[in-house]
gemmi code that builds the backbone of each chain (N, CA, C; Angstrom):
import gemmi

chains = {
    "A": [
        ("MET", (19.875, -16.774, -2.107), (20.627, -17.450, -0.802), (19.672, -17.245, 0.623)),
        ("ARG", (19.582, -18.178, 1.100), (18.370, -18.230, 1.841), (19.047, -17.270, 3.268)),
        ("PRO", (18.472, -16.554, 4.250), (18.908, -16.351, 5.569), (19.142, -16.841, 6.125)),
        ("GLU", (19.104, -17.601, 6.418), (19.829, -18.849, 7.188), (21.209, -19.400, 6.950)),
        ("ASP", (21.724, -19.198, 5.659), (22.964, -19.441, 5.350), (24.013, -18.329, 5.108)),
        ("MET", (23.670, -16.935, 5.313), (24.232, -15.995, 4.945), (25.011, -15.945, 6.347)),
        ("THR", (26.133, -15.486, 5.974), (27.199, -15.510, 6.955), (27.620, -14.025, 7.709)),
        ("THR", (27.255, -13.035, 7.386), (27.097, -11.617, 7.573), (26.198, -11.329, 8.912)),
        ("SER", (26.501, -10.431, 9.582), (25.945, -9.993, 10.735), (24.459, -9.900, 10.653)),
        ("ARG", (23.912, -11.001, 11.450), (22.311, -10.767, 11.301), (21.672, -10.036, 12.632)),
        ("THR", (21.987, -8.643, 12.710), (21.819, -7.659, 14.014), (20.286, -7.752, 13.840)),
        ("ALA", (19.310, -8.073, 15.201), (18.264, -7.919, 15.042), (17.679, -6.222, 16.113)),
        ("TYR", (16.679, -5.532, 15.140), (16.000, -4.768, 16.039), (14.740, -4.327, 15.922)),
        ("LYS", (14.545, -3.577, 16.898), (12.947, -3.887, 17.611), (12.445, -2.275, 17.550)),
        ("ILE", (10.748, -2.517, 17.775), (10.536, -0.824, 17.810), (9.313, -1.378, 19.072)),
        ("ASP", (9.023, -0.308, 19.661), (8.569, -0.666, 20.855), (7.672, 0.698, 21.046)),
        ("ALA", (7.066, 0.716, 22.233), (6.027, 2.489, 22.049), (7.128, 3.758, 22.527)),
        ("ASN", (8.378, 3.238, 22.850), (9.359, 4.426, 22.957), (10.067, 4.471, 21.869)),
        ("ASN", (9.787, 3.552, 20.931), (10.813, 3.798, 19.716), (9.544, 3.240, 18.439)),
        ("PRO", (8.984, 4.104, 18.455), (7.640, 3.319, 17.606), (8.015, 2.990, 16.055)),
        ("GLY", (7.313, 2.701, 15.164), (7.513, 2.464, 14.048), (6.003, 2.117, 13.175)),
        ("SER", (5.597, 3.029, 13.193), (4.086, 2.946, 12.712), (3.844, 1.822, 11.405)),
        ("ASP", (4.598, 2.328, 10.404), (4.935, 1.833, 9.481), (5.469, 0.402, 8.999)),
        ("LEU", (6.301, 0.261, 9.912), (6.430, -1.343, 9.976), (5.536, -2.216, 10.600)),
        ("ALA", (4.657, -1.690, 11.919), (3.967, -2.338, 12.629), (2.465, -2.400, 11.393)),
        ("GLY", (2.087, -1.596, 10.928), (1.159, -1.442, 9.959), (1.009, -2.298, 8.815)),
        ("GLU", (2.402, -2.156, 8.281), (2.580, -3.202, 7.137), (2.229, -4.666, 7.521)),
        ("THR", (2.738, -5.066, 8.618), (3.066, -6.265, 9.472), (1.640, -6.871, 9.976)),
        ("ALA", (0.718, -5.901, 10.225), (-0.395, -6.220, 10.710), (-1.595, -6.432, 9.085)),
        ("ALA", (-1.218, -5.587, 8.698), (-1.941, -5.739, 7.350), (-1.591, -7.185, 6.342)),
        ("ALA", (-0.169, -7.739, 6.975), (-0.131, -9.295, 6.004), (-0.779, -10.308, 6.811)),
        ("MET", (-0.502, -9.875, 8.120), (-1.199, -11.403, 8.785), (-2.640, -10.937, 9.043)),
        ("ALA", (-3.435, -10.297, 8.770), (-4.620, -9.885, 8.609), (-5.087, -10.830, 6.714)),
        ("ALA", (-4.203, -10.676, 6.008), (-4.148, -11.068, 4.422), (-4.067, -12.614, 5.085)),
        ("ALA", (-3.317, -12.781, 5.862), (-2.660, -14.312, 5.789), (-3.959, -15.011, 6.825)),
        ("SER", (-4.795, -14.103, 7.561), (-5.701, -15.035, 8.444), (-6.744, -15.442, 7.447)),
        ("ILE", (-6.729, -14.528, 5.909), (-8.256, -14.730, 5.566), (-7.698, -16.653, 4.817)),
        ("VAL", (-6.567, -16.302, 4.050), (-6.124, -17.401, 3.478), (-6.194, -18.819, 4.698)),
        ("PHE", (-5.680, -18.923, 5.535), (-5.965, -19.834, 6.295), (-7.349, -20.007, 6.949)),
        ("ARG", (-8.135, -19.221, 6.429), (-9.576, -19.333, 7.289), (-10.232, -20.728, 7.719)),
        ("ASN", (-9.925, -21.155, 6.627), (-10.686, -22.913, 6.483), (-9.375, -23.819, 6.746)),
        ("SER", (-8.183, -23.745, 5.825), (-7.385, -24.956, 5.846), (-7.150, -24.951, 7.691)),
        ("ASN", (-6.943, -24.000, 8.665), (-6.399, -23.785, 9.566), (-6.563, -23.038, 10.597)),
        ("PRO", (-7.733, -23.161, 11.065), (-8.312, -21.843, 11.857), (-7.998, -21.478, 12.937)),
        ("THR", (-7.267, -22.288, 13.486), (-6.243, -21.958, 14.882), (-5.320, -20.598, 14.310)),
        ("TYR", (-4.575, -21.124, 13.541), (-3.303, -20.272, 13.009), (-4.128, -19.236, 12.572)),
        ("SER", (-5.125, -19.266, 12.116), (-5.774, -17.866, 11.463), (-6.399, -16.957, 12.239)),
        ("ALA", (-6.816, -18.083, 13.303), (-7.258, -17.132, 14.441), (-6.164, -15.996, 15.358)),
        ("THR", (-5.010, -16.861, 15.301), (-3.746, -16.236, 15.839), (-3.335, -14.978, 15.139)),
        ("LEU", (-3.012, -15.332, 13.667), (-2.431, -14.262, 12.940), (-3.760, -13.084, 13.261)),
        ("LEU", (-4.955, -13.177, 13.317), (-6.103, -11.763, 13.403), (-5.621, -11.364, 14.564)),
        ("GLY", (-5.392, -12.080, 15.522), (-5.358, -11.455, 16.932), (-3.547, -10.536, 16.802)),
        ("HIS", (-3.078, -11.146, 16.374), (-1.647, -10.363, 16.373), (-2.049, -9.059, 15.718)),
        ("SER", (-2.594, -9.033, 14.211), (-2.964, -8.497, 13.857), (-3.370, -7.203, 14.312)),
        ("ARG", (-4.599, -7.627, 14.973), (-4.864, -6.280, 15.446), (-4.179, -5.787, 16.265)),
        ("GLN", (-3.852, -6.461, 16.902), (-2.773, -5.982, 18.356), (-1.438, -4.820, 17.698)),
        ("LEU", (-0.739, -5.439, 16.697), (-0.290, -4.612, 15.715), (-0.695, -3.446, 15.609)),
        ("PHE", (-1.954, -3.377, 15.041), (-2.904, -2.373, 14.080), (-3.066, -1.322, 15.305)),
        ("THR", (-3.308, -1.375, 16.862), (-3.495, -0.723, 18.171), (-2.235, -0.158, 18.022)),
        ("PHE", (-1.378, -1.040, 17.998), (0.156, -0.540, 18.292), (0.694, 0.450, 17.786)),
        ("ALA", (0.598, 0.050, 16.185), (0.718, 1.427, 15.530), (0.032, 2.243, 15.390)),
        ("ASP", (-1.336, 2.458, 15.483), (-1.780, 3.423, 16.082), (-1.588, 4.738, 17.090)),
        ("THR", (-1.613, 3.891, 17.917), (-1.294, 4.277, 19.123), (-0.033, 4.983, 19.188)),
        ("TYR", (0.934, 4.518, 19.018), (2.707, 5.054, 19.216), (2.955, 5.384, 17.878)),
        ("ARG", (2.665, 6.292, 17.424), (2.917, 7.080, 16.031), (4.485, 7.342, 15.850)),
        ("GLY", (4.887, 6.600, 14.752), (6.334, 7.166, 14.710), (6.620, 6.376, 13.437)),
        ("ALA", (7.410, 6.989, 12.384), (7.907, 6.276, 11.170), (9.540, 5.226, 12.089)),
        ("TYR", (9.358, 4.134, 11.340), (10.294, 3.161, 11.813), (11.756, 3.475, 12.016)),
        ("ASP", (11.899, 4.114, 10.712), (13.240, 4.544, 10.472), (13.827, 6.247, 11.217)),
        ("ASN", (12.973, 6.466, 11.877), (13.587, 7.440, 12.979), (13.959, 6.220, 13.937)),
        ("SER", (13.263, 5.167, 14.128), (13.515, 4.313, 15.549), (14.660, 3.758, 15.591)),
        ("ILE", (14.713, 2.903, 14.268), (15.979, 2.265, 13.807), (16.391, 2.965, 12.528)),
        ("SER", (17.690, 3.835, 12.765), (18.012, 4.861, 12.025), (18.889, 4.171, 11.155)),
        ("VAL", (19.492, 3.150, 11.166), (20.369, 2.256, 10.288), (19.677, 1.846, 8.828)),
        ("ALA", (18.391, 1.642, 9.103), (17.532, 1.092, 8.051), (17.575, 2.574, 7.088)),
        ("LYS", (17.792, 3.463, 7.404), (17.554, 4.923, 6.305), (18.399, 4.602, 5.169)),
        ("GLY", (19.480, 3.598, 5.456), (20.676, 3.888, 4.007), (19.847, 2.796, 3.099)),
        ("TYR", (18.673, 2.064, 3.511), (18.280, 1.169, 3.118), (17.017, 1.083, 2.359)),
        ("TYR", (16.316, 0.737, 3.473), (14.701, 1.003, 3.387), (14.261, 2.230, 4.191)),
        ("ASN", (14.400, 3.404, 3.753), (13.856, 4.787, 3.820), (12.528, 4.818, 3.772)),
        ("SER", (11.680, 5.223, 4.827), (10.327, 5.244, 4.669), (9.829, 6.482, 4.089)),
        ("TRP", (10.134, 6.774, 3.087), (9.784, 7.659, 2.363), (8.653, 8.287, 2.372)),
        ("SER", (7.446, 7.339, 2.391), (5.866, 7.940, 2.142), (5.469, 7.996, 3.694)),
        ("GLY", (6.061, 7.796, 4.717), (5.669, 7.816, 6.289), (5.326, 6.406, 6.573)),
        ("TYR", (4.128, 6.623, 7.349), (3.343, 5.882, 7.934), (1.994, 5.668, 7.770)),
        ("ASP", (1.645, 7.062, 7.345), (-0.167, 7.541, 7.168), (-0.500, 6.012, 6.119)),
        ("ASP", (0.035, 5.786, 5.158), (-0.852, 5.061, 4.157), (-0.554, 3.526, 4.931)),
        ("GLU", (0.473, 3.408, 5.596), (0.655, 1.908, 6.425), (-0.778, 1.346, 6.811)),
        ("LEU", (-0.975, 3.157, 7.887), (-2.172, 2.804, 8.942), (-3.544, 1.965, 7.850)),
        ("LEU", (-3.815, 3.309, 7.237), (-4.764, 3.109, 6.181), (-4.910, 1.304, 5.687)),
        ("TRP", (-3.799, 0.978, 5.383), (-3.340, -0.404, 4.701), (-4.106, -1.176, 5.503)),
        ("ALA", (-3.639, -1.340, 6.768), (-3.624, -2.500, 7.770), (-5.358, -2.467, 8.249)),
        ("ALA", (-5.791, -1.214, 8.273), (-7.226, -1.184, 8.715), (-8.081, -1.415, 7.456)),
        ("ALA", (-7.795, -1.300, 6.306), (-8.373, -1.842, 5.435), (-8.421, -3.563, 5.363)),
        ("TRP", (-7.084, -3.763, 5.285), (-6.985, -5.644, 5.355), (-7.690, -6.150, 6.673)),
        ("LEU", (-7.785, -5.131, 7.762), (-8.452, -5.961, 9.107), (-9.889, -5.835, 8.675)),
        ("PHE", (-10.348, -4.705, 7.859), (-11.759, -4.450, 7.396), (-12.034, -6.392, 6.711)),
        ("ASP", (-11.324, -6.479, 5.873), (-11.404, -7.196, 4.860), (-11.344, -8.680, 5.970)),
        ("ALA", (-10.906, -8.643, 6.440), (-10.497, -10.194, 7.220), (-11.660, -10.400, 8.712)),
        ("THR", (-12.323, -9.142, 8.954), (-13.319, -9.356, 10.309), (-14.190, -9.002, 9.496)),
        ("GLY", (-14.590, -7.907, 8.661), (-15.966, -7.510, 8.775), (-16.503, -6.312, 9.130)),
        ("GLU", (-15.484, -6.085, 10.431), (-16.043, -5.246, 11.341), (-16.111, -3.786, 11.343)),
        ("ASN", (-17.382, -2.984, 11.682), (-17.011, -1.770, 10.865), (-16.210, -0.822, 11.366)),
        ("SER", (-15.756, -1.028, 12.358), (-14.895, 0.251, 12.982), (-13.742, 0.315, 12.161)),
        ("TYR", (-13.091, -0.775, 12.003), (-11.997, -0.640, 10.489), (-12.345, 0.165, 9.176)),
        ("LEU", (-13.670, -0.122, 8.941), (-13.605, 0.757, 7.768), (-13.851, 2.310, 8.009)),
        ("GLN", (-14.523, 2.063, 9.317), (-14.875, 3.869, 9.757), (-13.062, 4.095, 9.668)),
        ("TYR", (-12.372, 3.875, 10.096), (-11.065, 3.942, 9.994), (-10.535, 4.494, 8.722)),
        ("VAL", (-10.550, 3.784, 8.092), (-10.286, 4.005, 6.539), (-11.355, 5.477, 6.211)),
        ("VAL", (-12.567, 5.466, 6.526), (-12.963, 6.578, 5.652), (-12.865, 7.447, 6.454)),
        ("ASN", (-12.813, 7.891, 8.058), (-12.907, 9.065, 8.816), (-11.232, 9.566, 8.594)),
        ("ASN", (-10.205, 8.543, 8.171), (-8.769, 9.418, 8.400), (-8.387, 9.401, 6.571)),
        ("ALA", (-9.538, 9.517, 6.225), (-9.495, 9.371, 4.703), (-8.402, 10.893, 4.215)),
        ("VAL", (-8.599, 11.621, 4.564), (-8.314, 12.875, 4.519), (-6.899, 13.333, 4.996)),
        ("SER", (-7.043, 12.787, 6.374), (-5.863, 13.324, 7.352), (-4.670, 12.364, 7.224)),
        ("LEU", (-5.045, 11.288, 6.550), (-3.994, 10.095, 6.517), (-4.002, 10.202, 4.755)),
        ("GLY", (-4.052, 10.673, 3.848), (-3.868, 10.980, 2.740), (-4.314, 10.122, 1.417)),
        ("GLY", (-5.420, 9.406, 2.196), (-6.019, 8.170, 1.238), (-6.482, 8.979, 0.489)),
        ("VAL", (-7.131, 9.519, 0.044), (-7.832, 10.001, -0.743), (-7.234, 11.529, -1.642)),
        ("GLY", (-5.807, 11.958, -0.991), (-5.671, 12.693, -1.514), (-4.464, 12.567, -2.526)),
        ("TRP", (-4.238, 11.764, -3.004), (-2.975, 11.525, -3.982), (-3.436, 10.367, -5.068)),
        ("ALA", (-3.187, 10.914, -6.581), (-3.462, 9.676, -7.467), (-2.288, 9.307, -7.572)),
        ("LEU", (-1.606, 7.636, -7.544), (-0.461, 7.770, -7.959), (-0.291, 6.433, -8.777)),
        ("ASP", (0.670, 6.573, -9.192), (1.105, 5.373, -10.758), (2.193, 4.360, -9.559)),
        ("GLN", (2.435, 4.383, -8.536), (3.362, 2.948, -8.045), (2.630, 2.490, -6.635)),
        ("PHE", (2.710, 1.360, -6.844), (2.609, 0.628, -5.263), (3.831, -0.308, -5.153)),
        ("SER", (4.141, -0.010, -4.065), (5.513, -0.758, -3.871), (5.489, -0.869, -1.923)),
        ("TRP", (6.897, -1.394, -2.136), (7.407, -1.848, -0.429), (6.700, -0.336, 0.447)),
        ("ASP", (7.150, 0.206, -0.349), (7.024, 1.878, 0.489), (5.473, 2.646, 0.236)),
        ("ASN", (5.053, 2.486, -0.678), (3.980, 3.510, -0.664), (3.075, 2.392, -0.918)),
        ("LYS", (1.884, 2.299, 0.376), (0.705, 1.381, -0.289), (-0.562, 2.448, -0.230)),
        ("TYR", (-0.469, 3.020, -0.744), (-1.790, 4.169, -0.956), (-2.939, 3.729, -1.974)),
        ("VAL", (-2.194, 3.226, -3.040), (-2.886, 2.503, -4.227), (-3.142, 1.257, -3.938)),
        ("GLY", (-2.825, 0.606, -3.343), (-3.507, -0.758, -2.613), (-4.591, -0.409, -1.543)),
        ("VAL", (-4.625, 0.763, -0.861), (-5.665, 1.195, 0.166), (-6.795, 1.453, -0.749)),
        ("GLN", (-6.597, 2.055, -1.875), (-7.357, 2.692, -2.901), (-8.263, 1.915, -3.467)),
        ("LEU", (-7.538, 0.680, -4.278), (-8.088, -0.671, -4.713), (-8.950, -1.325, -3.676)),
        ("LYS", (-8.517, -1.653, -2.505), (-9.289, -2.578, -1.780), (-10.485, -1.652, -1.229)),
        ("VAL", (-10.443, -0.435, -0.952), (-11.671, -0.009, -0.793), (-12.797, 0.381, -2.043)),
        ("THR", (-12.277, 0.438, -3.124), (-13.203, 0.097, -4.281), (-14.239, -1.223, -4.379)),
        ("LYS", (-13.771, -2.152, -3.471), (-14.556, -3.260, -3.120), (-15.425, -3.740, -2.071)),
        ("VAL", (-15.063, -2.531, -1.373), (-16.095, -2.728, -0.028), (-17.639, -2.612, -0.802)),
    ],
    "B": [
        ("MET", (0.455, -4.586, -6.762), (-0.341, -5.929, -7.836), (-0.221, -5.500, -9.209)),
        ("PHE", (0.269, -4.232, -9.682), (0.650, -4.622, -11.160), (1.899, -5.383, -11.393)),
        ("ALA", (2.551, -5.035, -10.664), (3.968, -5.460, -10.721), (4.146, -7.190, -10.960)),
        ("MET", (3.414, -7.659, -9.719), (3.303, -8.713, -9.830), (2.386, -9.633, -11.134)),
        ("PHE", (1.405, -9.433, -11.056), (0.384, -9.883, -12.195), (1.068, -9.559, -13.871)),
        ("GLY", (2.209, -8.439, -14.172), (3.111, -8.046, -15.237), (3.850, -9.243, -14.975)),
        ("ASN", (4.445, -9.683, -14.065), (5.488, -10.605, -13.939), (4.960, -12.016, -14.606)),
        ("LEU", (4.048, -12.306, -13.835), (3.399, -13.441, -13.978), (2.709, -14.151, -15.367)),
        ("PHE", (1.893, -12.621, -15.781), (1.295, -13.182, -17.366), (1.246, -11.917, -18.123)),
        ("GLY", (1.951, -11.259, -17.982), (2.589, -10.232, -18.900), (0.971, -9.366, -19.336)),
        ("LEU", (0.654, -10.005, -20.714), (-0.515, -8.977, -20.765), (-1.839, -9.113, -20.477)),
        ("GLN", (-1.810, -10.302, -19.567), (-3.374, -10.396, -19.141), (-3.186, -9.100, -17.849)),
        ("ALA", (-2.086, -8.455, -17.197), (-2.168, -7.723, -15.850), (-3.375, -6.381, -16.935)),
        ("HIS", (-3.623, -6.156, -18.550), (-4.433, -5.299, -18.768), (-5.620, -6.032, -18.423)),
        ("VAL", (-6.137, -7.488, -18.553), (-7.595, -7.917, -18.872), (-7.789, -7.624, -17.329)),
        ("PHE", (-6.846, -8.005, -16.527), (-7.125, -8.080, -14.865), (-7.573, -6.800, -14.549)),
        ("SER", (-6.985, -5.514, -15.116), (-7.177, -4.132, -14.335), (-7.845, -3.543, -14.945)),
        ("VAL", (-8.888, -4.300, -16.337), (-9.862, -3.770, -16.880), (-11.199, -4.707, -16.125)),
        ("GLN", (-11.110, -5.333, -15.818), (-11.770, -6.301, -14.817), (-12.201, -5.363, -13.488)),
        ("ILE", (-10.808, -5.476, -12.559), (-11.450, -4.581, -11.831), (-12.374, -3.398, -11.641)),
        ("LEU", (-11.873, -2.573, -13.192), (-12.347, -1.284, -13.384), (-13.784, -1.512, -13.493)),
        ("ILE", (-14.297, -2.536, -14.389), (-15.562, -2.829, -14.546), (-16.395, -3.213, -13.056)),
        ("VAL", (-15.769, -4.106, -12.191), (-16.529, -4.524, -10.966), (-16.611, -3.397, -10.174)),
        ("SER", (-15.932, -2.664, -10.149), (-15.915, -1.301, -9.073), (-17.083, -0.266, -9.615)),
        ("TRP", (-17.337, -0.239, -11.078), (-18.008, 0.668, -11.720), (-19.496, -0.005, -11.036)),
        ("LEU", (-19.487, -1.489, -11.415), (-20.635, -1.998, -11.465), (-20.968, -2.266, -9.797)),
        ("GLN", (-20.203, -2.428, -9.006), (-20.871, -1.976, -7.778), (-21.406, -0.939, -6.977)),
        ("PHE", (-20.643, -0.086, -7.179), (-21.544, 1.227, -6.931), (-22.514, 1.665, -7.672)),
        ("LEU", (-22.620, 1.310, -8.674), (-23.973, 1.251, -9.686), (-25.387, 0.744, -8.853)),
        ("LEU", (-25.015, -0.549, -8.857), (-25.938, -1.282, -7.986), (-26.078, -1.573, -6.952)),
        ("ASP", (-25.387, -1.487, -5.945), (-25.776, -1.610, -4.789), (-25.247, -0.417, -3.730)),
        ("GLY", (-24.499, 0.380, -3.892), (-24.309, 1.753, -3.187), (-24.846, 1.870, -1.429)),
        ("LYS", (-24.177, 0.312, -1.129), (-24.212, 0.157, 0.162), (-23.171, 0.794, 0.799)),
        ("GLY", (-22.484, 1.366, 0.801), (-21.594, 2.688, 1.433), (-22.471, 3.439, 2.117)),
        ("GLY", (-23.671, 3.401, 2.008), (-23.886, 4.454, 2.919), (-23.513, 5.981, 3.117)),
        ("ALA", (-23.532, 6.050, 4.184), (-23.273, 7.161, 4.958), (-21.603, 7.628, 4.241)),
        ("TYR", (-20.837, 6.573, 3.992), (-19.312, 6.664, 3.716), (-18.986, 6.576, 2.075)),
        ("THR", (-20.611, 6.392, 1.294), (-20.429, 6.757, -0.157), (-19.461, 7.855, -1.099)),
        ("SER", (-19.474, 8.903, -0.104), (-18.708, 10.054, -0.888), (-17.762, 9.689, -0.416)),
        ("THR", (-16.973, 9.654, 0.748), (-15.402, 9.062, 0.657), (-15.120, 7.887, -0.036)),
        ("LEU", (-15.257, 7.021, 0.090), (-15.515, 5.261, -1.067), (-15.154, 6.139, -2.110)),
        ("GLU", (-16.092, 6.808, -2.849), (-16.022, 7.255, -4.334), (-14.750, 7.991, -4.382)),
        ("GLN", (-14.291, 8.489, -3.682), (-13.528, 9.639, -3.423), (-12.093, 8.649, -3.742)),
        ("TYR", (-12.251, 7.502, -2.779), (-10.780, 6.592, -3.403), (-11.471, 5.641, -4.382)),
        ("ARG", (-12.276, 5.671, -4.906), (-12.376, 4.816, -6.141), (-11.795, 5.757, -7.492)),
        ("VAL", (-12.181, 6.934, -7.407), (-11.502, 8.147, -8.335), (-9.651, 7.921, -8.446)),
        ("LYS", (-8.873, 8.145, -7.073), (-7.523, 7.773, -7.192), (-7.311, 6.103, -7.769)),
        ("ALA", (-7.763, 5.387, -6.802), (-7.884, 3.989, -7.343), (-7.952, 3.594, -9.189)),
        ("GLU", (-8.841, 4.181, -9.798), (-8.723, 4.319, -11.480), (-7.740, 5.124, -12.314)),
        ("TYR", (-7.403, 6.301, -11.389), (-6.198, 6.766, -11.785), (-5.009, 5.742, -11.977)),
        ("PHE", (-4.731, 4.505, -10.898), (-3.562, 3.744, -11.093), (-3.834, 2.917, -12.691)),
        ("LEU", (-5.331, 2.510, -11.930), (-5.399, 1.359, -13.029), (-5.136, 1.776, -14.645)),
        ("CYS", (-5.720, 3.288, -14.709), (-5.616, 3.711, -16.072), (-3.808, 3.921, -16.432)),
        ("ALA", (-3.307, 4.202, -15.413), (-2.026, 4.344, -15.664), (-1.664, 3.193, -15.969)),
        ("ALA", (-1.857, 1.838, -15.589), (-1.120, 0.787, -15.681), (-1.736, 0.704, -17.105)),
        ("LEU", (-2.583, 0.476, -17.734), (-3.263, 0.193, -18.646), (-2.741, 1.389, -19.909)),
        ("GLN", (-1.824, 1.987, -19.303), (-1.734, 3.066, -20.483), (-2.835, 4.163, -21.121)),
        ("LYS", (-3.275, 4.155, -20.082), (-4.732, 4.990, -20.737), (-4.766, 6.324, -20.061)),
        ("ASN", (-3.914, 6.418, -19.898), (-3.955, 7.992, -18.132), (-3.732, 9.118, -19.104)),
        ("ASN", (-3.933, 9.472, -20.258), (-3.746, 10.726, -20.751), (-2.360, 11.040, -21.130)),
        ("GLY", (-1.247, 9.867, -21.447), (0.028, 10.535, -21.206), (0.876, 10.097, -19.510)),
        ("ALA", (-0.068, 10.181, -18.588), (0.357, 9.916, -17.359), (0.255, 8.357, -16.934)),
        ("ASN", (1.708, 7.733, -17.477), (0.961, 6.293, -17.293), (2.889, 5.573, -16.736)),
        ("ILE", (2.407, 4.300, -16.249), (3.284, 3.694, -15.565), (4.542, 3.366, -17.050)),
        ("LYS", (5.544, 3.697, -16.404), (6.626, 3.562, -17.538), (6.631, 1.856, -17.946)),
        ("ARG", (6.681, 1.459, -18.834), (6.778, 0.233, -19.233), (8.046, -0.159, -19.150)),
        ("SER", (8.500, -1.601, -19.367), (9.857, -2.135, -20.158), (9.596, -2.609, -21.455)),
        ("PRO", (10.773, -2.671, -22.238), (9.868, -3.165, -23.578), (9.188, -3.931, -23.931)),
        ("GLY", (9.523, -5.238, -23.071), (8.299, -6.315, -23.126), (7.091, -6.160, -22.644)),
        ("LYS", (6.482, -5.173, -22.191), (5.673, -4.948, -21.551), (5.408, -5.453, -20.367)),
        ("MET", (6.683, -6.335, -19.801), (6.269, -7.080, -18.566), (6.296, -6.592, -17.478)),
        ("LEU", (7.021, -5.638, -17.519), (6.960, -4.754, -15.926), (6.756, -3.505, -15.804)),
        ("GLY", (6.257, -2.861, -14.896), (6.313, -1.340, -14.340), (7.913, -1.038, -13.602)),
        ("ILE", (8.383, 0.107, -14.471), (9.391, 0.917, -13.909), (9.630, 1.799, -12.702)),
        ("LEU", (9.923, 1.699, -11.860), (10.019, 2.180, -10.784), (11.190, 3.532, -10.989)),
        ("TYR", (10.690, 4.723, -10.111), (11.703, 6.068, -10.476), (12.993, 5.990, -9.624)),
        ("ARG", (12.958, 4.976, -8.777), (14.162, 4.956, -8.146), (15.460, 5.470, -8.145)),
        ("THR", (15.673, 4.571, -9.180), (17.422, 5.038, -9.863), (17.308, 6.585, -10.260)),
        ("SER", (16.568, 7.019, -10.920), (16.620, 8.366, -11.325), (17.042, 9.027, -10.234)),
        ("LEU", (15.636, 9.100, -9.233), (15.081, 9.766, -8.428), (16.208, 9.949, -7.269)),
        ("CYS", (17.217, 8.578, -7.090), (18.621, 8.512, -6.522), (19.225, 9.932, -6.507)),
        ("LEU", (19.252, 9.653, -7.903), (20.431, 11.310, -8.390), (19.724, 12.591, -7.937)),
        ("GLU", (18.839, 12.684, -8.078), (17.895, 13.827, -7.688), (18.387, 13.844, -5.894)),
        ("GLU", (18.171, 13.399, -5.403), (18.587, 12.983, -3.779), (19.717, 13.418, -3.554)),
        ("GLU", (20.600, 13.414, -4.180), (22.105, 13.701, -3.899), (21.992, 15.275, -3.936)),
        ("LYS", (21.560, 15.699, -5.073), (21.145, 17.100, -5.036), (20.548, 17.684, -3.968)),
        ("HIS", (19.108, 17.226, -3.717), (18.732, 17.810, -2.610), (18.617, 17.755, -1.452)),
        ("LYS", (19.126, 16.292, -1.309), (19.253, 15.701, 0.277), (17.873, 14.991, 0.209)),
        ("VAL", (17.111, 15.379, 1.701), (16.008, 14.562, 1.509), (14.821, 15.169, 1.352)),
        ("LEU", (14.006, 14.642, 0.276), (12.871, 14.885, -0.090), (11.750, 14.373, 0.815)),
        ("ASP", (10.505, 15.011, 1.299), (9.581, 13.828, 1.210), (8.781, 13.434, 0.091)),
        ("TRP", (7.809, 12.282, 0.332), (7.413, 12.095, -0.664), (6.672, 12.215, -1.589)),
        ("LYS", (6.147, 13.675, -1.262), (5.222, 14.309, -2.054), (5.994, 15.361, -3.083)),
        ("GLU", (7.494, 15.745, -2.756), (8.259, 15.935, -3.480), (9.261, 14.954, -4.632)),
        ("ARG", (8.978, 13.868, -3.727), (9.772, 12.740, -4.771), (8.622, 12.709, -6.036)),
        ("ASN", (7.487, 13.140, -5.909), (6.406, 12.410, -6.517), (6.274, 13.235, -7.585)),
        ("VAL", (6.503, 14.630, -7.322), (6.851, 15.649, -8.055), (8.064, 15.358, -9.129)),
        ("LEU", (8.676, 14.769, -8.532), (10.482, 14.702, -9.502), (9.795, 13.542, -10.244)),
        ("LEU", (9.558, 12.405, -9.671), (9.177, 11.006, -10.337), (8.209, 11.607, -11.773)),
        ("TYR", (7.397, 12.610, -11.533), (6.311, 13.054, -12.959), (7.195, 13.767, -13.613)),
        ("GLU", (8.329, 14.457, -13.392), (9.135, 15.305, -14.200), (9.789, 14.162, -14.995)),
        ("ALA", (10.053, 13.095, -14.195), (11.614, 12.370, -15.072), (10.642, 11.503, -15.963)),
        ("LEU", (9.706, 11.103, -15.287), (8.934, 10.415, -16.673), (8.448, 11.017, -17.709)),
        ("PHE", (7.727, 11.752, -17.402), (6.804, 12.440, -18.319), (7.349, 13.765, -19.364)),
    ],
}
model = gemmi.Model(1)
for chain_id, residues in chains.items():
    chain = gemmi.Chain(chain_id)
    for i, (resn, *xyz) in enumerate(residues, 1):
        res = gemmi.Residue()
        res.name, res.seqid = resn, gemmi.SeqId(i, " ")
        for name, pos in zip(("N", "CA", "C"), xyz):
            atom = gemmi.Atom()
            atom.name, atom.element = name, gemmi.Element(name[0])
            atom.pos, atom.b_iso = gemmi.Position(*pos), 0.0
            res.add_atom(atom)
        chain.add_residue(res)
    model.add_chain(chain)
structure = gemmi.Structure()
structure.add_model(model)
structure.setup_entities()
């Protein structure tokens, strides 16, 4: 069923500096950076918009750190942020490095490899919650 | 990545994983352009290979559980949800320990 056809309550929630959500913002930053690569040739304007917002979201996620389900506690019943937000910060930086080629994003992934758990765990899942394997695979291709 | 390609191409997931593995080795051998980052990037690569080998069912027993038709990777959420009722809130490291125990 399409979201616009659903008749149940469609409450919107937000994250901000006082109610942070580094996992949510980081994942969105990663998605927009990835999409900016897809549209780079066919729609450069849209691609640039995506990249601009991706950068902003990553800065927001990194600056105001916190798990989104602490800010939006109702989400705990559905999409609990089990792995926290460390993996999404690395995930966002890895995609931003891919999209921009800017050294600062690679530096982030390297300098925070230990503190954010990027090289600490060998895992066997890649999921909506846990992005570590994705980071590890992306960094392999640097 | 694994589930996505597993869904679409079935056994080609294996081929795909092997290709990534070989490309990653070759890139490291050939260019070494990681420079000052090489040692950290190498640590990332080791963890990435653990995942690829688990997907390929070649990880010394610690493999990703597959559906009977080998099309899907099976996540642990169902079994761990039961554990969570007992233990209440687990952090994700504890979950991975339980995951390991549940699967292997």
